[in-house]
N, C-alpha and C positions, 0 to 999 in steps of 0.2 A: 342450827343446821349448817351444812357446808354450803359455801357460796357457789360451788360447782353443781349442786343438785338442780336438775332441770325437769324432772318428772315427779309426780307423787310417789312413785315407787322408789326413786332416789331418796326422797325425804324419809321414807320409812326405813330404808337401809341405814341411813345416817343415824336415825334415832335408835335403831337396834345396836349399832356399834357404840354409841355414846353411853347409853344407860338402859339395858334391856329390862331391868326390873321395875322401872318407874311406871306409874299408871299412865295410860294413854287415853282410854275411853272408859268412862263410868256412865252406865246407862240406867235410866229410870223410866218405868212406865207407870204413870200415876193413875191409870185406869185399873191396873192389875196388882200394883204393889211390887212389881218386879224390880230388882236391882242387880246389875251385873257390872263387875269391874274387870277390865282387861289391861294387863301390863303391856308394854311395848312388845315383849317376847311372845306373849300369848296371842296378841292381836296379829303379829307378824306370822305366827304359825297358822292361824285361821286364813290369812291372806295367801300363804303358800299353798295350803291345801285347796283353796278355792281356785287359785290360778292354775293348779295342776288339773283340776276338774274341767276348767274352762278350756285350757289348751289341749288336754288329752281326750277325755271322754266326750266333750262337746265339740271338739275339732275347730275351735275358734282360732282365727288368724289375725295378725295385725291389720287394722283397717276395718275389720268387721264391726257391725253396729249392734249393740245390745240394748234393748229397751228395758230400763230398770224401773219397774213399777213397785217400788217399796217406799214405806214411810221413813221418817227419821228413826233409825234403829241401829244398834251396833252391828247387826249383820249387813245392813245397807252400807255402812262404812267399810266393812270387809270387802264387799263386792266392788265398791269404787276403787279400792287399791288393787284388787285382783285384776280388774280391767286394765288399769295402768300398767301392771306387771307384764301383761300379755301384749299390750298395744291395741286393745279393743276399745272402741269409742263407747263410753257409758252415756246413753241418751236417757236422761232422767225424765220419767213420765212421758217418754217418747211413744210414737205410734208403733205398736207391735207389728202391724201389717207391713211396715217399711223397714223392719229390723231383720237382721240375720238370726237372732235368737232373743229370747225374752226371759227375764227373771221377775217373778211376781210374788206378791204376798197373797194371803187368803181372800182379801176383799176385791181383788182385781183379776180373778181367774178367768172370768168370761171375756173380759177385754183382751187378756193375754192370748186367748185362743186364736186371734187373728194372725198371729205369727206363724209362718209356714216352716220355720226352722226349729231348732231345739228349744224346748220349754222347760224351765226349772221353776218349782214352786217352793216357797218358804212358809212354814206354818206360823213363824214368829211367836212360838210358844216359849215360856221360860226355859232358860238353859239350852236354848237351841233345839228344843224338842221337835219330833217329827209329827206329821199328820197321823191321826188314828188310822186313816186309809188314804193313800196317795191319790190326789185328783187324777182322773182319767186323762191321759195325754200329756202328763207332766212327770218329770223326775223329781222326787222329793229330795231337796238339798240335804236335809238332816240324815237321810239314808246314804246318800252318795258321797258326801264329803269326808266322813271319818277315815275311810280307807285310803285316801289320797296321801301322797308323799308330803313329808314335813319340810322339804326344801324344794325350791322352784328355780328353774333355769329356762328362760324363754328360748324357743327354737330359733328366733331371729331377734336381733337387737331392736329395742324399742326406740323409735325416732321421736325425740322430744319436740320436733317441729311439725309432727303429724297431729291431726285432730285427736283429742283425748276425752273431751267432755262436752255434752250438749245439755243446756238447761235454760229454760225460760226464753227460748228463741235464739240464744247465742251459742256459739261453738268456740271452744278454746283448745289450743294445742297444749301439750303437757307443759311446755316452757311458759306459755301465757298463763296457765293455771297457777303455776308456782309463783310467778311474778305478782299476780293479783293477790294471792294468798299472803305474800310478804307485805304488800301494801296494806292489806286488811289487818294483819298482825300489828303493824305499826300504828294504825289508826285506833285499834282496840287497846293499845298499850300492853301488848303481850310480850313477855320476856321468858327466857328459860325458867321453867318451874311454875309458870302461871297456870292457874286453874280457872278455865272459862266455863261458866254455866250458861246454857242456852236452851230455850224452848222453841226455837224456830223450826219450821218444817224443812224438809229436804227438797222441796220443789222449786227453790230459787237459788241463785248463786249465793246470796247472803246467808241462807240457811245452811248450805253446804260448807261455806267458808267458816262460819262460826262453829258449826257442828263437827268439823273435822280438819279442813285444810289449814286454816290460820293457826290453830293451836299446834298442829303438827310441824308447820314450817318454823314456828317460834321456839320449839323445844319445850312446849307446854303440854297441857292435857285438857280434855273436854269433859264436862258433866252434861251429858245429853239427856234432856227430859222430854219424853213424849207425853202428851195429854197433860201438860203442866197447868192448864187452866183448871184442872180439878184439885189443884193444891192451893190452899188458902195462904194468906200473907204470913201467918205464923209458921205454917209448915215450910214455906219457902225460906223464911229467915233461918229456921233450924237446919235446913239442908245446906244453905250457904255456910253456916258455921261448921256443921259436921264434916262437910266435904272440903273445908279449907279453901273455899272459892275466893279468888282474887279479882275476877272480872266477870261481868254479866252481859248477856245480849239476849234479853227475853223478848 
């Protein structure tokens, strides 16, 4: 990636310019058998649509706080980059009552109701499917996002030195996040083209870094595995081989 990149959104733009067709996120859910592979271009399109939803329909502004109540999932990665694109602070597993808006999965709906701002719910069904019936008081992400624009432009420039991510009691600016991701990429031995397999959750910096930011900053890709504990040793070995995995952080 470019040395001038200072936010996660910058990293994604650089990846899109360098090689839009290469894989970026390959997601497995070993409880359901789901597999989704997103190229840089496809992932960036989801990010643009989500950022347009966030900035337009949800009226989010730079500095607003979004409680992100989602597990390790490809759609969670999309929301993290959409927040960075708008300048919204992604507060991972943060307190919805203290947030300006909340994005939740199906298992944390009741907790998310504490948010007095806009509420968005994700069914986390295969292929980004919608809820059979939208939860009361929530916008269904799968219903709202498809009609959003495929290109995104922020109303105001995103400040790389403003808070961008809160996780595990720590808060990082966009520039700090990118710097830490670069350090992690070096520690993990990631280089352009690396394929990192991880089963870590998204509620710690280590999980977020291995599951998205370190591969992105290195010009690599991630094989993100949810419920990897349900995969036996033979199944894991086959996945490493079939996905051409070069590095692991299980």
